[in-house]
N, C-alpha and C positions, 0 to 999 in steps of 0.2 A: 365250786363254792369257794368264796374268798376267805382268807385268814383261817383256814381249817386248823392250823397249828395254834390258834389263839381262841379255842372254844371256851365259851362261858357256860352254856347249857344247851341241851336239847330236851324238849318236853312237849307233852300233849295235854298237860294240866293247865287250864286257863289261869287259875289263880297264881300258880307258880310262875308262869310266863310273865304275867303282869308285874309280879313282885320283883323278879330278877331284872327285867328291863328297866324298871323304875330305879333300881340301884345305880344304874349308869346314867340315866337321863333325869327323870323326875316322876313323881306320882302322876298317874293318869287313869282315865277310864279306858277299859279294853273290853269290847263285847264281840262275840261271834256274830257275823252278819249272814252266814250261810250254813252249810253242812258242818256240824260240829265234829264229825269224824275226820274231817280234813285237817284239823289243827295238828300240826307237827312242827313246832317252832324250833328254829336254830338261830343261835346268837353267838357270834364271834366278835371279840373286841380287844383293842390294845391301846394303851396310852403312849403317845409319842410326844414328849415335851408337854406343851399345854394343849395339844390337839389330840382328840380321841378318834380313832378310825374303827368303824363297826360294819359288820355284815349282819343283817337281820331278815329272816324269812319266816312268816307265820304259817305258810302252807295253805291257810284258809282265808276266806273273805272276813275281814275284821273292821270294826269301827274303833278308832283310837281318838281320844279327846284329852290331850294334855292341858288344854287351856293356855295360859301364858307360860312360855318357856322360862322367862324371867332372867336366868343367869347365863344362858348360852344361845348361840346361833347354831343352826343345823342346816347343812347342805345335804339334801336327800336325793339320791340318784337311783331310780329304778333300773335294775339290770335286765329286767324283762317285765312284760305286762304293763299295768297302769294303776294309778292311784288318784283319788279325788282329794285335793288339798284346799281347805278353806282357812284363811288367816285374816282375821278382822273382816273387812267387807270385800276381800279379794278371793277369787277362786280360780284354780287351774286344774286341768287333768295332766298329771305328771307322767312322763314316759321316759324311756332311755335317751331321748333327744331333748327332753325338757325337765331339768332338775327343779326342785322346789327349795326356796330359801326363806323360810318363815322367820320373822323377826321376833325377838323375845317379848316385846310388848303387845303383840297382836294375838288374840285368842285363836288357838290352833285346834282344828277339828279335821280328821282325816278318815278316809275309807280306802283301805288297801285291798285290791282284788286278790283272789287266790292266784298263785304263780307270779307274785310280784316281789321277789327278793330285792333288797335295796342296800346300796353302799351309803353309809351315813357318816359324814365328816362333822364332828362337833368342835366348835370353837368357843372358848370362854368369852363371854360378853366383855369382860374387862380387857382382854387382849385386843379385841376389835376396837373398842372405844379408845384405849390408850394409843394404839397405832394411829387412829384418825386424829386425835388431839395433837400428836406429835407432827403429823403431816400438815395440819392446819396452822400449827403454832399458837393455838388458843383452845380454851375449854369448850366443850360441846354445850349447846343451849337446849338440848333435848335428845331423846333416844334416837339411835340409828334405825331407820326403817328402809330395808332393801325392797326392790320390786320382787314379788313372790316368785315369778318364773325366771329361770336361768337357762337361756337357750344354749344348749351344748353343741350346736352346729356352727357357732361363730368362731372366728379365729382365736380370740383370747380365751374363750371357754374351752376350746380344744387343748390349748396349752395348760389351762388350769386343771383339766381332767388328766392330762398326761402326768402332771406333778402329783396329783392325788393317787393315781395308779402307781407311781414310783414309791410313794409312801407304803402302799399296800404290799408291793413286791418285796420291799426291804423288810417289812414286818413279817413276811412269810419265810424269810431266810434267817437261820440261826446265826449266820456270820454277816448279816446285813448292816446297814447304817444305823440301826437302833442303838448301837454302842458308840456312836459318834454324835454327841449332843450338838456340836456346831453345825454339822450337816443337817440334822433334823430341824434345828432352829432356822437354818437358811431356807429350807423348804417351807416351813410354817410361815415365815415372814413373806416369802414370795406369794403364797396362797392368799394371805390376808391383804397384801398390797394390791394384788390383781382384783380382788373383790371390791376393795374400796375405790379404786381408780377406774374400774370398768363397769361393774354391775350398777345399773341405775339405783339411786337412793336419794333420800332427802338432803344429803350433804354433797352429792357429786358436783353440782354447779359451783359451790363454794370451793371445793377441792381443786377444780380444774381452772378456776379464774386466774388471770395473769397476776403475778406477784413481782415486786421490784427485785432485781438481782442483789444477792448478798455482796457486801463490800469486800475488797481483796483481803483486808485483815481478818475478816470473818472466815473467808476461804482458807487462809493460812492456819487459823486456829482449828478449823475443821480437819485439815490435813494432818495436823499434829495429833488431834484426837484419834483419827483413824489409825495412824501409825502406832499409837500407844495402846490401842484396843482392838487391833486386827484379829486377835485370837478369840474375840467374843462374837456372838451372833448379831452383828450390827445391821441395822437398817438405815435408810436415809433419814427416817424419822428420829432414830436414836441419835444420829450425828447432828441433825438440826437442833434437837433438844439440848444437846451438850453445849452448843454455841449460841443458843437463845435466838434462833431464827426459825421461820417456817420451812417445812420440807420443800415447798415449791420455790421459795426464795433461794434456798441453798442450791437446788438444782440449777436454777438460772445463773447463780454466781459461778458454779463450777464450769458450766458450759461457756460462760463469757470469758473466764480468766484461765481455764485449763483446757478447754475444748473437750471435756468428757464429763460424765456424771459422777456424783459421789461414790456410787457403787462401782463404777468403772475404776476410779482411783483405788478404792478398797481392794478390788480384784488385782490391780497391779501390785499393791503392797503384799497381799497374800501370795501372789505368784513369786515374789522375791523371797518370802519366807520359806516357801516350798523349795526354791532353788538353794537357799542356804542350808536347809536340812539335808537335801539330797547330796550336797557336796561333802558333808561330814558324816553321813549315815553309813552303817555297816550293811551291805547288801544281804548278808546272812540273817539279819534281824529285821530289816525294814524293806518295804516294797513301795514302789511309786504310788500304787493305788491307796495304800493306807496313809501315806504322808499327804497326798493330795486331798483325801477325804477329810483328814483332820483340819485342813484349812478351808473346807467348804466347797471343794471342787468335786461335784458329784458325777458329771458326765466325762468319762475318761477320754473319749475321742476329742471332745471340744477342748478339754484341758491340755491334752498333748499338742493340739494345733496352736493354742495360745502360747504354750511354753516354747515350742519350736520357733514361733514368730518372734518371741522376745529374746531368746537366748541362742538361737541358731542351731540347736541340736535337740534330740528327743530327751525327755526327762530321764529315761532309763540309762542313757549315755552319761548324763551327769552323775548318776548314782554309781555307775561302774568306774568312771574316771576318778571320782572322789576317793573311792576305795583304793584304786591302783596307786594314787599319789599319797596315800596315807592321810587324807583329809586336807 
């Protein structure tokens, strides 16, 4: 069972289950569709930044009708079994290899079979829409509607699931990344960006259409913005918004004039900040892992390889040498 250290409730009382789940999501209809004696609901949940990660298992066959979710998107991943998901005029049978992604403006009606615990990743609608507007460089002219089915056997969805699982693992640890807002925001931004750029939606064609490259002066301003705000959970959309161009245009500008992406340049800047901190840190008080995590480097093996490539030695050596030389 996921998130066992983040338990919200366990209950066999239908009214209590309905009420407690509604507190985290929204008011909804919940009816038993089979043997009432099987109802043994477990709900674990944790808020990480503006994303909420949840484990929910009813134990029994249930009929759930939230209607319009309105204020949030929900990625629903069965960990076993199957569920029938209807959203608007679309319908899928969701399984561990096919997640469901109902959109807030499509009437949602579901039937979860007994033995179908689910991992539920909740994104605020405002976060999704704000990210999309920043990427497009313009306001939306209608609500975002994703394809209902999310094929978890594809390359990008496997990466997406890996990041979602990382969120879960860190939430299950008392000393995990939940205490590092930048690291959590980095994961959240990556999850949202992948959804917007890879999951089919009514905006995907506009989002992937060719855009003119940003002018060199815009690229310079973007570089200055990155250097001044590298401690914040920046996305390409944030950087593009700061210099008043679309995310697509900024991407093209960075590739044309620097040979790398805005996030690649941000990574270089953060790598330099880690290097500076390690040179002056006290090894008795600081570790490479904590310094790297503070700057958004979550995968220690990948970080160490990038650091060695840039500075010619492992980060632990920089920390040791800095101490030996008195900073």
